[in-house]
Each structure stands twice: as structure tokens, then as C-alpha cells.
C-alpha positions, 0 to 999 in steps of 0.5 A: 136844329131850326125848322119852320114851325109854330107849336110842335104839338100842332106841327102835323095839323098845320102841315095838313091844313096847307096840303089840303089847301094847296090840292083842294082840287084832289083831296079833302081833310078831316080833322076829328079824327085826322084822315084824308080822302079823295075829293070825289069818292067812288064807292062802287070801287075797292076802297084803297086805304093806307097810312102811317106815321108822318115824316115820310111825305109824299107818302101817303097823302101825296098819293091820294087821287085817281089811279092810286089811293082813296084814303090815307090816315096820317099819325104823328111823326113817325107814329102809327095812326090810331084805329079810329082814324081808319074806321071813320075814314071807312065810314065816311067813304061808305064803300060797297065793294070792300077795302084793301088796307096797304100797311108797311110792316112796322109793329104799330102800323100792323097792330092798329090796322089790325084793330081797325079791320076787326071793328068794321063790317065791310069786306077787307083784305091787307097787303103788307109791304116788307121790301127792305132787304137791309135787315131781317128783324128789327125792333120796329118790325116782325121781319122786313120793313116796308119802305119805298116799294110801298109806292109801287104797290099803291100805284099798281094796285090803285090802277087795278082798283080804278079799273074795277078789279075786285078785292081778291084781284087787288090783294093778289096783285099787291102781294105780287108787286111786294114780292117782286120788290126789293129796297136798300138805303144808305144814310149820310146824316140823322133825321130830326124829329120836330118834338125832340129838336135834335138828330135821332142818332149820332153819325160822323162826318166821315161815316155812312149808315148802310141799310138804314130805316126810314126812321133812322133805324140802325142799318146793316153796318156803320162804315166810312164814307166811300165813292158813290160807285162803291156804295151803289155796288154794295147796294146792288149786291143786297138786292141781287142777293135778295132776288136770288133768295126769292128765285125771281129772275131779275134779268127777265125780258120785261125789265125792271123798274128802278126807283132811286128815292131821296130821304129829302136831305140829299140834292137831286143832283146826287140822286141822279148820280146814284141812278147813273152808277146803278144804271151802268152796273145793271147794264154790265150785268145784263139787267134792263131797266124799263122804267124809272123814277128819281126824286123824294118819294118816301122820305125821312124828315130832313135825312141825308141819304137815299134808297134804291128800289127794284121791282121786277116787271111783268105784263100786268105790273108794267100795265098798271104802272103806266096807266094814267094817275092824278095825285098831288105827288105822282101824276102822268097820262091823261089829266082827265083820269 
């Protein structure tokens, strides 16, 4: 597999240096240990800290800025950051009103963020994202995986923190957004870790992995590829069942946020095709899409495939989703935020 790369050991650092230079008005990079912060730290607000293995860009570094994250701690490709990264970042930022960790439900991430939380003196709480409805248990997690719904949590809670919400309120809202979110993905090809230089798993030219994870973890089933409308119907069925099991009314009058997310190897034209299929099927079922995003927001290196995330909206979530944001990869509203 050909890639633009110098030395595999330096891949993440070289990439982060380019990222920091390209967005030097918004972010600042620290290299020893590695963490990325806002250019201007507001120590009077709740500090939002996230992170995880690299290879999912723009998650998490791309969402640093006003209205979203304060800190992101990237690990090596598909490898959790270490506790010293989180600890050093928090010491650097000197928060006065607590720290909220936003952590995807993967064993390494959970363990290392917990270790970091035990070694800091500032008040802290954690939102654990587990929006992936594809599996109940896997070797990577204890329970459901955290995937693209994490972006919605970071945006909504980021707004509340920006407006002065306290630590307890930010934690409560983050947990609600996570509960109200459900995701399912499908892969057409494998991803390739730079250090390995070969696909993570083998899949036939005429096959898809339904329910795949963002590290290439096995999904619910391997099946023959079929028309996109039928794949979308299968994805919707999983989402609807998940909302039913949570006893949530997906037909609420506030509507839903629909996020069609690419894994980075799928053309945007195909993602919009998926959006159209889901939109038509939702309309037929009486489900109102009131907010939407289509693009690459939580990727899996060069995997071809896509996921859909549905977040049930209420007035509080909608307000904070709509609020202005200014990050390298997500921005709308007043640019003076």
C-alpha cells in the first residue's frame, strides 16, 4: 500500500506538525508529551479533554476551538494516548472549574483516561461515548463502542461549557446526547495501518462488512454487496431497534440530527447518495430530519465505507448544536466566537 510517508515511526508527529502549522490561529502543539490545545486557553471554563488513537482524523484534534474541545491527546495509530499526555495537558491549561473527559468506549482509552483522572487534583468527570449499535461486546470494548456520535457529544457539550455551564451540567448533557445517539457502519474495504503496510483484514471485491468498527473490527456479518438502498434499509433497521430498546421516540416533533459519516475512502457523491436513501426512508416512516451533516468526521484511515449516526433532538440539544463553533474541521455561525 503506497502512502505519503517519511519514516513510519515519525508519521504521527510529522502529521501533527503540519496540522498545527496549517491552523496556527486556532491550535497549539506540544510534543513532549504529545497534546494539542486551543491557541487561547480560557481557564475559567470547564476544560473539555478528549483523545484516542490517531487514524480517525479529524477526530479529535480537528475539533479543538471555541464551542468545542480545549484539549486533544492523540495516541499512535489506533493506539490509546498514555496518561502522562492527559496529565501534562491539564497542568498546562490550569483549569479552575474542573475537567470533563470525553472518552470513546475502547478498553485502552478507558483504562488510560481513568489512570490520568486518578492522578490529577482538579475536579473531574467523564462522559463515556458508546453510540455504536452494531455490537454489544467486542475484544476492544466492554459493551458498545464509541464512534461518530462522539462528534455530536463534543459539539453540544462544548457549547454549554463555552457559555459557562458547570462541570455537573456538562457531564449530564454529555450523557444525554450519548444516550440519544445511535450509529451503525458498513465497510467496503479494509484500512491500512502505516506501520503494517497491508490491509488490516481481507474482504472480497463483492463483499461488505456490516457493523464494522472504526479500527476495522469485525461487524455483525459479512455479506455480499447489494444496492445502496438495501444497505441503507438494513442500517436504519438497526438504528430503529436501538431507539426502541432505549424507549426513545425517534418520531419526536423536534426531529433528529442525521450524520452520514465517511471512513475517508468513500467519495462524497456516494455519501450523499446514502443520505438520500436514509432521508427518503425516514420520511416514509414519519421521522423528521431537522439537522444534518455529510462528510468525513470520524474516519478509519483509508477504509472505504460509511456510517450513519442519528441523534434525537430536544430543545436543549438543538440549541447547543446550532450555536457558533470555530475549529479546524467544524465551523459555523459568527466567526468572532
